[in-house]
py3Dmol code that shows the C-alpha trace and the ligand (Angstrom):
import py3Dmol

protein = """\
ATOM      1  CA  MET A   1     129.607  92.357 106.555  1.00  0.00           C
ATOM      2  CA  THR A   2     131.571  89.379 106.036  1.00  0.00           C
ATOM      3  CA  LYS A   3     130.350  85.748 106.457  1.00  0.00           C
ATOM      4  CA  ILE A   4     132.102  85.433 109.716  1.00  0.00           C
ATOM      5  CA  SER A   5     130.161  88.423 111.313  1.00  0.00           C
ATOM      6  CA  TYR A   6     126.879  87.086 110.130  1.00  0.00           C
ATOM      7  CA  HIS A   7     127.701  83.998 111.987  1.00  0.00           C
ATOM      8  CA  VAL A   8     128.366  86.151 114.980  1.00  0.00           C
ATOM      9  CA  ALA A   9     125.184  88.033 114.371  1.00  0.00           C
ATOM     10  CA  ARG A  10     123.112  84.803 114.392  1.00  0.00           C
ATOM     11  CA  ARG A  11     124.655  83.695 117.708  1.00  0.00           C
ATOM     12  CA  LYS A  12     124.008  87.110 119.304  1.00  0.00           C
ATOM     13  CA  MET A  13     120.351  86.938 117.917  1.00  0.00           C
ATOM     14  CA  VAL A  14     119.866  83.490 119.514  1.00  0.00           C
ATOM     15  CA  GLU A  15     121.355  84.372 122.788  1.00  0.00           C
ATOM     16  CA  GLU A  16     119.804  87.743 123.270  1.00  0.00           C
ATOM     17  CA  GLN A  17     116.407  87.371 121.573  1.00  0.00           C
ATOM     18  CA  LEU A  18     115.662  83.811 122.005  1.00  0.00           C
ATOM     19  CA  ILE A  19     117.303  82.069 124.896  1.00  0.00           C
ATOM     20  CA  ALA A  20     117.240  85.210 127.099  1.00  0.00           C
ATOM     21  CA  ARG A  21     113.371  85.397 126.521  1.00  0.00           C
ATOM     22  CA  GLY A  22     112.684  81.618 127.295  1.00  0.00           C
ATOM     23  CA  ILE A  23     112.981  79.741 124.151  1.00  0.00           C
ATOM     24  CA  ARG A  24     114.130  76.408 125.285  1.00  0.00           C
ATOM     25  CA  ASP A  25     113.771  73.851 122.344  1.00  0.00           C
ATOM     26  CA  SER A  26     117.586  73.018 121.618  1.00  0.00           C
ATOM     27  CA  ARG A  27     116.551  71.978 118.000  1.00  0.00           C
ATOM     28  CA  VAL A  28     114.771  75.370 117.396  1.00  0.00           C
ATOM     29  CA  ILE A  29     117.684  77.165 118.766  1.00  0.00           C
ATOM     30  CA  GLU A  30     120.239  75.273 116.572  1.00  0.00           C
ATOM     31  CA  ALA A  31     118.177  75.730 113.441  1.00  0.00           C
ATOM     32  CA  MET A  32     117.998  79.422 113.980  1.00  0.00           C
ATOM     33  CA  GLU A  33     121.788  79.561 114.672  1.00  0.00           C
ATOM     34  CA  ILE A  34     122.403  77.760 111.294  1.00  0.00           C
ATOM     35  CA  VAL A  35     119.787  79.014 108.825  1.00  0.00           C
ATOM     36  CA  PRO A  36     121.413  82.293 107.213  1.00  0.00           C
ATOM     37  CA  ARG A  37     118.634  84.595 107.763  1.00  0.00           C
ATOM     38  CA  HIS A  38     120.465  87.438 105.904  1.00  0.00           C
ATOM     39  CA  GLU A  39     120.099  85.581 102.634  1.00  0.00           C
ATOM     40  CA  PHE A  40     116.320  85.801 102.954  1.00  0.00           C
ATOM     41  CA  VAL A  41     116.177  89.584 102.728  1.00  0.00           C
ATOM     42  CA  GLN A  42     117.197  92.041  99.964  1.00  0.00           C
ATOM     43  CA  GLU A  43     120.998  92.657  99.968  1.00  0.00           C
ATOM     44  CA  ALA A  44     120.573  96.258 101.216  1.00  0.00           C
ATOM     45  CA  LEU A  45     118.667  94.963 104.318  1.00  0.00           C
ATOM     46  CA  ALA A  46     121.096  92.212 105.023  1.00  0.00           C
ATOM     47  CA  PRO A  47     123.022  93.821 107.729  1.00  0.00           C
ATOM     48  CA  GLN A  48     119.625  94.464 109.648  1.00  0.00           C
ATOM     49  CA  ALA A  49     118.450  90.767 109.151  1.00  0.00           C
ATOM     50  CA  HIS A  50     119.123  89.828 112.809  1.00  0.00           C
ATOM     51  CA  ASN A  51     117.606  92.801 114.487  1.00  0.00           C
ATOM     52  CA  ASP A  52     114.882  92.267 116.966  1.00  0.00           C
ATOM     53  CA  HIS A  53     111.908  93.356 114.533  1.00  0.00           C
ATOM     54  CA  PRO A  54     110.303  92.155 111.326  1.00  0.00           C
ATOM     55  CA  LEU A  55     111.641  93.450 108.063  1.00  0.00           C
ATOM     56  CA  ASN A  56     110.169  94.417 104.717  1.00  0.00           C
ATOM     57  CA  ILE A  57     110.378  91.772 101.985  1.00  0.00           C
ATOM     58  CA  GLY A  58     108.622  93.674  99.143  1.00  0.00           C
ATOM     59  CA  GLU A  59     105.013  93.440  98.027  1.00  0.00           C
ATOM     60  CA  HIS A  60     104.093  95.092 101.458  1.00  0.00           C
ATOM     61  CA  GLN A  61     104.892  91.843 103.230  1.00  0.00           C
ATOM     62  CA  THR A  62     107.459  91.127 105.944  1.00  0.00           C
ATOM     63  CA  ILE A  63     109.762  88.333 107.361  1.00  0.00           C
ATOM     64  CA  SER A  64     108.753  87.791 110.938  1.00  0.00           C
ATOM     65  CA  GLN A  65     110.699  88.954 113.924  1.00  0.00           C
ATOM     66  CA  PRO A  66     113.311  86.041 114.952  1.00  0.00           C
ATOM     67  CA  TYR A  67     111.504  85.810 118.436  1.00  0.00           C
ATOM     68  CA  ILE A  68     108.203  85.181 116.783  1.00  0.00           C
ATOM     69  CA  VAL A  69     109.440  82.645 114.472  1.00  0.00           C
ATOM     70  CA  ALA A  70     111.220  80.771 117.469  1.00  0.00           C
ATOM     71  CA  THR A  71     107.853  81.093 119.446  1.00  0.00           C
ATOM     72  CA  MET A  72     105.749  79.817 116.737  1.00  0.00           C
ATOM     73  CA  THR A  73     108.166  76.951 115.837  1.00  0.00           C
ATOM     74  CA  GLU A  74     108.720  75.755 119.426  1.00  0.00           C
ATOM     75  CA  ALA A  75     104.926  75.529 119.941  1.00  0.00           C
ATOM     76  CA  LEU A  76     104.694  72.989 117.074  1.00  0.00           C
ATOM     77  CA  ALA A  77     106.997  70.773 119.218  1.00  0.00           C
ATOM     78  CA  LEU A  78     108.567  69.113 116.164  1.00  0.00           C
ATOM     79  CA  LYS A  79     110.599  66.035 116.642  1.00  0.00           C
ATOM     80  CA  GLY A  80     111.756  65.229 113.042  1.00  0.00           C
ATOM     81  CA  GLY A  81     109.406  62.914 111.491  1.00  0.00           C
ATOM     82  CA  GLU A  82     106.392  65.358 110.869  1.00  0.00           C
ATOM     83  CA  LYS A  83     104.628  66.512 107.714  1.00  0.00           C
ATOM     84  CA  VAL A  84     104.064  70.112 108.121  1.00  0.00           C
ATOM     85  CA  LEU A  85     101.993  72.837 106.301  1.00  0.00           C
ATOM     86  CA  GLU A  86     102.883  76.531 106.307  1.00  0.00           C
ATOM     87  CA  LEU A  87     100.560  79.359 105.075  1.00  0.00           C
ATOM     88  CA  GLY A  88     102.397  82.431 103.948  1.00  0.00           C
ATOM     89  CA  THR A  89     105.832  81.375 102.475  1.00  0.00           C
ATOM     90  CA  GLY A  90     106.916  85.046 102.223  1.00  0.00           C
ATOM     91  CA  SER A  91     110.766  85.062 102.153  1.00  0.00           C
ATOM     92  CA  GLY A  92     110.960  81.270 102.808  1.00  0.00           C
ATOM     93  CA  TYR A  93     113.002  81.854 106.052  1.00  0.00           C
ATOM     94  CA  GLN A  94     110.225  80.010 108.413  1.00  0.00           C
ATOM     95  CA  THR A  95     110.063  77.427 105.741  1.00  0.00           C
ATOM     96  CA  ALA A  96     113.709  76.762 105.763  1.00  0.00           C
ATOM     97  CA  ILE A  97     113.513  76.499 109.723  1.00  0.00           C
ATOM     98  CA  LEU A  98     110.687  74.034 109.479  1.00  0.00           C
ATOM     99  CA  ALA A  99     112.519  72.064 106.762  1.00  0.00           C
ATOM    100  CA  MET A 100     115.346  71.610 109.319  1.00  0.00           C
ATOM    101  CA  LEU A 101     113.169  70.299 111.978  1.00  0.00           C
ATOM    102  CA  ALA A 102     110.499  67.992 110.225  1.00  0.00           C
ATOM    103  CA  ASP A 103     110.328  65.449 107.552  1.00  0.00           C
ATOM    104  CA  LYS A 104     108.552  67.324 104.960  1.00  0.00           C
ATOM    105  CA  VAL A 105     107.332  70.851 104.608  1.00  0.00           C
ATOM    106  CA  PHE A 106     104.466  72.243 102.141  1.00  0.00           C
ATOM    107  CA  SER A 107     104.122  75.898 102.024  1.00  0.00           C
ATOM    108  CA  ILE A 108     101.591  78.151 100.126  1.00  0.00           C
ATOM    109  CA  GLU A 109     102.013  81.824  99.214  1.00  0.00           C
ATOM    110  CA  ARG A 110      99.527  83.905  97.478  1.00  0.00           C
ATOM    111  CA  ILE A 111     101.940  86.330  95.894  1.00  0.00           C
ATOM    112  CA  THR A 112     103.601  84.725  92.794  1.00  0.00           C
ATOM    113  CA  SER A 113     106.850  86.972  92.867  1.00  0.00           C
ATOM    114  CA  LEU A 114     107.426  86.107  96.532  1.00  0.00           C
ATOM    115  CA  SER A 115     106.917  82.435  95.977  1.00  0.00           C
ATOM    116  CA  ASN A 116     109.032  82.295  93.001  1.00  0.00           C
ATOM    117  CA  LYS A 117     111.954  84.110  94.879  1.00  0.00           C
ATOM    118  CA  ALA A 118     111.475  81.700  97.921  1.00  0.00           C
ATOM    119  CA  ARG A 119     111.615  78.881  95.572  1.00  0.00           C
ATOM    120  CA  GLN A 120     114.880  79.840  94.049  1.00  0.00           C
ATOM    121  CA  ARG A 121     116.535  80.679  97.359  1.00  0.00           C
ATOM    122  CA  LEU A 122     115.472  77.356  98.969  1.00  0.00           C
ATOM    123  CA  HIS A 123     116.536  75.417  95.918  1.00  0.00           C
ATOM    124  CA  ARG A 124     119.993  77.305  95.943  1.00  0.00           C
ATOM    125  CA  MET A 125     120.391  76.436  99.561  1.00  0.00           C
ATOM    126  CA  GLY A 126     119.703  72.787  98.953  1.00  0.00           C
ATOM    127  CA  TYR A 127     116.481  72.255 100.872  1.00  0.00           C
ATOM    128  CA  GLN A 128     115.060  69.025  99.126  1.00  0.00           C
ATOM    129  CA  ASN A 129     112.046  68.333 101.629  1.00  0.00           C
ATOM    130  CA  VAL A 130     110.131  71.416 100.819  1.00  0.00           C
ATOM    131  CA  THR A 131     107.208  71.818  98.197  1.00  0.00           C
ATOM    132  CA  LEU A 132     105.799  75.200  97.414  1.00  0.00           C
ATOM    133  CA  ARG A 133     102.594  76.147  95.767  1.00  0.00           C
ATOM    134  CA  THR A 134     101.159  79.579  94.828  1.00  0.00           C
ATOM    135  CA  GLY A 135      97.575  80.266  95.772  1.00  0.00           C
ATOM    136  CA  ASP A 136      95.159  80.924  98.591  1.00  0.00           C
ATOM    137  CA  GLY A 137      96.382  78.824 101.500  1.00  0.00           C
ATOM    138  CA  SER A 138      93.360  79.525 103.662  1.00  0.00           C
ATOM    139  CA  VAL A 139      91.671  76.707 102.203  1.00  0.00           C
ATOM    140  CA  GLY A 140      94.661  74.394 103.245  1.00  0.00           C
ATOM    141  CA  TRP A 141      96.266  71.940 100.999  1.00  0.00           C
ATOM    142  CA  PRO A 142      93.602  68.926 100.947  1.00  0.00           C
ATOM    143  CA  GLU A 143      95.667  66.804  98.415  1.00  0.00           C
ATOM    144  CA  GLU A 144      98.548  66.556 101.122  1.00  0.00           C
ATOM    145  CA  ALA A 145      96.537  66.372 104.221  1.00  0.00           C
ATOM    146  CA  PRO A 146      96.524  65.239 106.973  1.00  0.00           C
ATOM    147  CA  PHE A 147      99.454  67.132 108.562  1.00  0.00           C
ATOM    148  CA  ASP A 148     101.108  66.702 111.865  1.00  0.00           C
ATOM    149  CA  ALA A 149     101.457  70.458 112.190  1.00  0.00           C
ATOM    150  CA  ILE A 150     100.106  73.567 110.516  1.00  0.00           C
ATOM    151  CA  LEU A 151     101.811  77.084 110.783  1.00  0.00           C
ATOM    152  CA  VAL A 152      99.963  80.220 109.689  1.00  0.00           C
ATOM    153  CA  THR A 153     102.359  83.041 109.461  1.00  0.00           C
ATOM    154  CA  ALA A 154      99.637  85.773 108.452  1.00  0.00           C
ATOM    155  CA  ALA A 155      96.864  87.339 110.736  1.00  0.00           C
ATOM    156  CA  SER A 156      93.514  85.486 110.393  1.00  0.00           C
ATOM    157  CA  PRO A 157      90.059  86.722 111.612  1.00  0.00           C
ATOM    158  CA  GLY A 158      89.197  83.317 112.939  1.00  0.00           C
ATOM    159  CA  ILE A 159      90.431  79.592 112.393  1.00  0.00           C
ATOM    160  CA  PRO A 160      89.971  78.683 108.851  1.00  0.00           C
ATOM    161  CA  GLU A 161      87.688  75.752 108.922  1.00  0.00           C
ATOM    162  CA  ALA A 162      89.705  73.620 106.530  1.00  0.00           C
ATOM    163  CA  LEU A 163      92.734  73.700 108.838  1.00  0.00           C
ATOM    164  CA  PRO A 164      91.615  71.670 111.893  1.00  0.00           C
ATOM    165  CA  GLU A 165      90.072  69.161 109.407  1.00  0.00           C
ATOM    166  CA  GLN A 166      93.574  68.827 107.567  1.00  0.00           C
ATOM    167  CA  LEU A 167      95.291  68.051 110.812  1.00  0.00           C
ATOM    168  CA  LYS A 168      96.010  64.541 112.303  1.00  0.00           C
ATOM    169  CA  GLU A 169      94.601  63.641 115.753  1.00  0.00           C
ATOM    170  CA  GLY A 170      97.172  65.133 118.308  1.00  0.00           C
ATOM    171  CA  GLY A 171      98.332  67.527 115.546  1.00  0.00           C
ATOM    172  CA  ARG A 172      99.000  71.145 116.297  1.00  0.00           C
ATOM    173  CA  LEU A 173      98.105  74.358 114.465  1.00  0.00           C
ATOM    174  CA  VAL A 174      99.672  77.623 115.499  1.00  0.00           C
ATOM    175  CA  ILE A 175      97.884  80.827 114.204  1.00  0.00           C
ATOM    176  CA  PRO A 176      97.638  84.533 114.896  1.00  0.00           C
ATOM    177  CA  ILE A 177      93.931  85.379 115.216  1.00  0.00           C
ATOM    178  CA  GLY A 178      92.351  88.831 115.508  1.00  0.00           C
ATOM    179  CA  SER A 179      91.807  92.168 113.583  1.00  0.00           C
ATOM    180  CA  GLU A 180      94.116  93.572 110.939  1.00  0.00           C
ATOM    181  CA  GLU A 181      95.684  95.649 113.446  1.00  0.00           C
ATOM    182  CA  GLN A 182      96.323  93.329 116.421  1.00  0.00           C
ATOM    183  CA  GLN A 183      96.128  89.664 117.079  1.00  0.00           C
ATOM    184  CA  GLU A 184      96.779  86.906 119.602  1.00  0.00           C
ATOM    185  CA  LEU A 185      98.859  83.869 118.741  1.00  0.00           C
ATOM    186  CA  PHE A 186      97.065  80.517 119.351  1.00  0.00           C
ATOM    187  CA  LEU A 187      98.132  77.058 119.668  1.00  0.00           C
ATOM    188  CA  VAL A 188      95.180  74.837 118.684  1.00  0.00           C
ATOM    189  CA  THR A 189      95.545  71.019 119.422  1.00  0.00           C
ATOM    190  CA  LYS A 190      93.406  68.519 117.721  1.00  0.00           C
ATOM    191  CA  THR A 191      91.905  65.922 120.025  1.00  0.00           C
ATOM    192  CA  ALA A 192      89.479  62.909 119.840  1.00  0.00           C
ATOM    193  CA  GLU A 193      86.866  65.323 121.170  1.00  0.00           C
ATOM    194  CA  GLY A 194      87.495  68.433 119.075  1.00  0.00           C
ATOM    195  CA  THR A 195      90.152  71.099 119.548  1.00  0.00           C
ATOM    196  CA  GLN A 196      91.886  72.647 122.409  1.00  0.00           C
ATOM    197  CA  LYS A 197      93.067  76.359 122.166  1.00  0.00           C
ATOM    198  CA  LYS A 198      95.938  78.006 124.267  1.00  0.00           C
ATOM    199  CA  SER A 199      96.907  81.524 124.013  1.00  0.00           C
ATOM    200  CA  LEU A 200     100.719  82.266 123.384  1.00  0.00           C
ATOM    201  CA  GLY A 201     100.337  86.058 123.728  1.00  0.00           C
ATOM    202  CA  GLY A 202      99.801  89.124 121.544  1.00  0.00           C
ATOM    203  CA  CYS A 203     101.404  89.689 118.156  1.00  0.00           C
ATOM    204  CA  ARG A 204     101.169  91.644 114.968  1.00  0.00           C
ATOM    205  CA  PHE A 205     101.307  90.138 111.566  1.00  0.00           C
ATOM    206  CA  VAL A 206     100.484  90.973 107.962  1.00  0.00           C
ATOM    207  CA  LYS A 207      96.968  89.766 107.017  1.00  0.00           C
ATOM    208  CA  LEU A 208      95.874  86.378 105.596  1.00  0.00           C
ATOM    209  CA  VAL A 209      93.969  87.317 102.481  1.00  0.00           C
ATOM    210  CA  GLY A 210      91.671  84.814 101.040  1.00  0.00           C
ATOM    211  CA  GLN A 211      88.415  82.787 101.313  1.00  0.00           C
ATOM    212  CA  TYR A 212      88.816  82.111 105.068  1.00  0.00           C
ATOM    213  CA  GLY A 213      91.070  85.213 105.659  1.00  0.00           C
ATOM    214  CA  PHE A 214      90.444  88.985 105.149  1.00  0.00           C
ATOM    215  CA  PRO A 215      88.882  90.101 101.891  1.00  0.00           C
ATOM    216  CA  GLU A 216      91.145  91.413  99.278  1.00  0.00           C
ATOM    217  CA  GLU A 217      91.511  95.284  99.202  1.00  0.00           C
ATOM    218  CA  LYS A 218      90.025  96.871  96.160  1.00  0.00           C
ATOM    219  CA  THR A 219      92.591  99.038  94.327  1.00  0.00           C
ATOM    220  CA  GLY A 220      91.798 102.006  92.047  1.00  0.00           C
ATOM    221  CA  SER A 221      88.460 103.705  92.048  1.00  0.00           C
TER     222      SER A 221
END
"""
ligand_1 = """\
26
LIG
N 106.940 83.210 106.842
C 107.222 84.246 106.240
C 106.277 85.371 106.542
C 105.634 86.061 105.563
S 104.349 87.338 105.985
C 108.563 84.604 106.280
O 109.337 83.850 107.055
O 109.162 85.351 105.439
C 102.932 86.449 105.534
C 102.791 85.950 103.941
O 101.500 85.453 103.887
C 102.880 87.107 103.029
O 103.919 86.743 102.109
C 101.520 87.085 102.394
O 101.600 87.474 100.982
C 101.076 85.667 102.512
N 99.635 85.344 102.557
C 98.656 86.125 102.905
N 97.410 85.621 102.729
C 97.737 84.333 102.226
C 96.857 83.257 101.772
N 95.514 83.280 101.798
N 97.706 82.138 101.393
C 98.884 82.084 101.181
N 99.791 83.001 101.614
C 99.195 84.253 102.116
"""
view = py3Dmol.view(width=600, height=400)
view.addModel(protein, "pdb")
view.setStyle({"model": 0}, {"cartoon": {"style": "trace"}})
view.addModel(ligand_1, "xyz")
view.setStyle({"model": 1}, {"stick": {}})
view.zoomTo()
view.show()
């Protein structure tokens, strides 16, 4: 595929998967039309990058389906001046979308090889407002808190307690909560009285592994 046809593939993705399904935030739509999603997957999978499903990025992890990326990002209601935390850098695609829509993005990934690849990619593409860290993001990033928005792109058994604590008042947290097989996406808003929770529908993510996520699987005997 040529560069031109990737441009066409992105336009088609935006129209058929996002706008047709009710994504309305014009900044989210624009960011997803601009960010070259095919550059965030292995070359062999690039022609499938705009299909309506998640894709393998190695290490048993996935880049989320475009509609899910748009839904989560829209729920954060970013205006441009925010400081945002992402848990689960993965390919760095969602990080790039956030970087286009907010002032500063901090993103944590537990798998070193994925984090390194995402760092190289984002650097090559010229994103200067992104800081990556390798480690367990389920404890948040206390040194950089508080955040205006926190996005968790892996399935969690509950709301990791550190996350609402690291949100500003009025701040938003988007997180898939449930079992390893099936979750519900929630928008959690921090208020003066505590937190408010709203469901954004069912979803399926790879799991958040860590202190406040799921336990790490034992390998070997
Ligand atoms: N936002 C990513 C989606 C990646 S899938 C993208 O656009 O490509 C979720 C990622 O969360 C995986 O890469 C997984 O390794 C990572 N992850 C799981 N548990 C984590 C934890 N406790 N801290 C940080 N990253 C974690």
